[in-house]
N, C-alpha and C positions, 0 to 999 in steps of 0.2 A: 503493500499500499503506499501512496506517496505521502511524503510529509506535509505540513501545513503551508510551507513556504512553495514547496513545488506547484500545488494547487494554485496558489496564489499568482505564480508565473505562467501558468496556463493561459490565464485570460490576457495578461500581459502579451505573452508570445504571439497568442491569435491575433490581438490588436494590432500589435506590429506588422503581421503578415497582411492583415486587411489594409492598414495604411500604407505599406509598400505597394500592394497591389493598385490601390487609388492612387498615390503619386506617380507611378511609373505612367500612368495614363493620364497626368495632368488634370485630375478631376476634383481635387482639393477647393478649387475656386466653388464648385458647384454645391459643395457639402457644408452649407451653413445648417444651424441647429432647426431652423424651422423647415427646411427642405428634408433633413433627414428624418425629424419627426413626421413629415407627411409621408416620406417614403415607407417608413417604418408601418404607419398605418396602413398603407395601400397595401403592403405585404401580409398584414394581418388579416385584411379583407381578403386577398386571396388565399390565404389559408382557410379561412371560413367558406369560402365559394367550394372547396373540396368536399365539405359536409353537407353544402346545399342540397335539399330533397333526396339525402340519402339517409340509411342507418349509418351509426358511425363506424361499424365494422366494415363498411365497404368502400372506406377511405384508401387511395391509391397511396401505399407507404413510400414509393419514391417520390412522388409529387410533394407528399407530406413534408418529407426529410429536405426537399429542396425548399419548400416556403420556409421551413422553419430555420434552416441555414440564412436564408434572406433577412430572417426577422433578427437573428441574432448578429450578423453582420451589421445592421443598421444600428442595433442596440449598443453594440461594441465600439461604433464609429462616434455615437452620441458620447458615450461614457467618456471615451478619448478626448474628445473635444473639449469636455467640462472637467478634465482631470480627474474622473471618479473611478475609484477601485471597485470594479465589478463585486469581486467576492465581499469587500468590505461592506458596500450597500446592501447586498442581498442579506448578509447575515444581521447587519443592523433592522433591515424591515423584518426579518423573521423575529426577532427580538420583541419589535414594536408589536407583532401580530399575536405574538405568545401572549401579551399583555392584554390586548385586546380580545384575544378569545380563549380564554383559559379552559384547557383541558375537561375540567369539571361541568364548566357551563356551556361548551359548544360541541363536546363529544357527539357525533351523529347527527347534527344540526347544521342546516343550511343559513340560519338567521344571521343578520347583520350584528356586529358587535353592539351596536346601540339598543337592540331589541333582546339581547341574552339575558 
């Protein structure tokens, strides 16, 4: 199993590869926060389209993989643009959600935290 530091570097290494890909094509000028956010939203819509009018088990896993990759790419570019450590922000959000959704009140329920 990887140590904590190697997991932390996984996201940074991925972001570096994505940024290199972008920079090699001189696309940075198109990648402001607004447009990256819009692109992310569009990719999420494309992900949703894979499930439209189907049972969730009918999804094309190859297309699902491609759409998820696009989503992660845009999310990593946004995090890089704002110097956010993906691992840190995810762990911080999990900690916050743990407080908002304590196990004893939320287990097996889909209620929002303000209803629990």
